[in-house]
C-alpha positions, 0 to 999 in steps of 0.5 A: 694913651687914649687907646690903652685907656680904652682897651683897659676900660673895655677888657678889664684886663688884669695886666697890660704890658707895654714895650718900647715906652720911650719914657724917662724920669721926666714923665710922671706916673700921673701922665700915663695913669689909667683909672683903676690900674697901678703902673710899674715901669722900667724906663730907658730914655726918650729915644727908645726902649723901656717897659711898663705894666699896668695892673688892675687895682683890685688884684694883689701883686708885687714887683719882683725886684730880685729878677731885675738886672742892671742894663736890662729892660726886664720887668716882672711881677707876681700876681696873687689870685685867690685859690690859685697858684701865683702867676709871674708875669714878665715884660721884656724889651731887647734892643735889636743889637743887644748881644748879651741878652740871651745870657741875661735872659737865661739867668733870669729863668733860673730864678723863676719859681717852679710852683708858679705859672709864668707868662713872659711877654715882650719884644725879643727882636730875635729872628728864629729862622 
């Protein structure tokens, strides 16, 4: 967390995405708090997986709950910037042996708005060779 706080302080990044957080409900948001950022998260358990995103407090955003799928470690938000079209940012973690991932991922892509910029980040654990 100290490295993430340092990165946030120095870069003032709009969004910081993290995969394989290894968090569960026993870890409170206050334990991973970064000053001047809000956190949204999708936990799995203390043995692996999970994603979270930190969003700078001075930016308007909302969590895209319509893009969540049971059993998937997907997290999406829509960033609303003045005088710009919205930006959808997704953070995804795919466990190495998750066989139905591509079907779920393809399904999500059909729900993305065409009038938004879209950034999808994460650890897909796919060999493209």
